[in-house]
N, C-alpha and C positions, 0 to 999 in steps of 0.2 A: 531226551534220555534214551540211550541205546540199550537194548535188551540182549542178554546172552542166554542161550539155551544149552543146558548140559544134562547128561544122563544121570540118573540117580546113582550115587556112589562116586561120581567124578567130582572134581573140585571146581566150583566156581571161583574165579580169581578176580579180585578187585585190584586195579592198578591206580596208583597215585603218583602224579608227576608234580614235583615241587621245583619252582624256579626262583632263583634269588634275584629279587628286584631291587635290592639295596646296593649301596656303593661299597660294601665291605663283605668279607667272608663270614658265612654263618655255618655253624655245625648242625648237621642233620643226622638222624639215626641214633645209634648208640642205645642207651638204656631208657630213654624217654619212651614211655609206653603209649601206644596209640589205643584208642577205644574203637571197637568195631561193633556196629549195631545192625541187626537184621530183623525185619518184620515179614511175616508170611500172611497168607489169607486168613489164618486162624490165630494171629498174634505172633509173639516172639517164639521162635523154635527153641528147643532145649539147647542150653549152652554147654560147652566143654569146660574143663578145668582152666585151660588157657584163656578162654573167652571170659569166664567169671573173674579170673585174675586181672585181665586187661581192663575190664569194665568196673573193677572195684566192688564186685558182688560175690566174694567167696562165701561158700557155705560154712556153717559152724564146723570147726575141726580142720578145715583146709588151710594150709600155710601158703603165704605168698610165694610165687616162683622166684627163683634167683635169676638175675639178668645174665644171659649167656651171649648177648649180642657183642659183635665186634665193636671196636671204638667208633665214635661218631665220624662222619665224613665231612671234611670241609667243602663247602659249596661256594665257589667263587662268584662274584657279581656277574649277572646276566648269563648264568649257566643253570642247567636243570639236572635233576636226577629222578628216576622212576623206581618206585617200590612196588612189589607184587605181594598181595596178601591172599593166601589160600584160606577161603572162608570156612572150610571144613575144620581148620584148626581152632575156630572160635565157636562154631555152631554145628549141631547135628542136622545136616541138610539132606537127609536121605528120603524124606517124604516129598513125592511129586507135588508141585504147585508153583505159584508165582510169588516172588519175593522182591523186596527192595532193601537196600542197605546203604549205609554211609559210614565214613570214618570221622572221628574227632582226633585231631593231631595237636600235640602241645606246641606252643610257640612262646616267644617272649611276651606277647600280648595276651596270652591265655589260650584257651582251646579254640581251634579253627575247625569248622565243619566243612566237609566236602559236599559237593552236589550228590544227590542220591543216584544210585544205579539200580536198574531192574534186571532180574534174571529169572529164569524158569527152570525148575528141575523136572525133567520128563522121565517117564519109565521106559520110553522107547529111544531109539537112536535118532538124535536131532538131525543128522545128515540125511537119513532116510525120510524123515518128515519133510525136509525142504524139497526133496525130489518129487514128492507126491503133491506139492502145492502148486 
């Protein structure tokens, strides 16, 4: 598991590459909602409205977000596509600390879970930290 270091206030980014291993074209993206999960040293950090919507945990009085995604993308056999997820859109990650996260993605077979990724939110400049090590 590779770890990413980012400064507080900067966005940790999760990347997901999907490869079509079938012999037919499949549609990816569109309005199928991914689920994004993050855990910190002190449990799950506070979620954003988008994060609660994606994970099916809206608060009383919150309405589901309308899909604004572009149409799904046809993925040809033996080709791949990479999606980038700004984790600040799903969680308040301004508190320095170590975190892990993963995605659940919808598929014809049900929800598929990615491998977990680790990242650290630092109060200092990560590039300066690397120079001093």
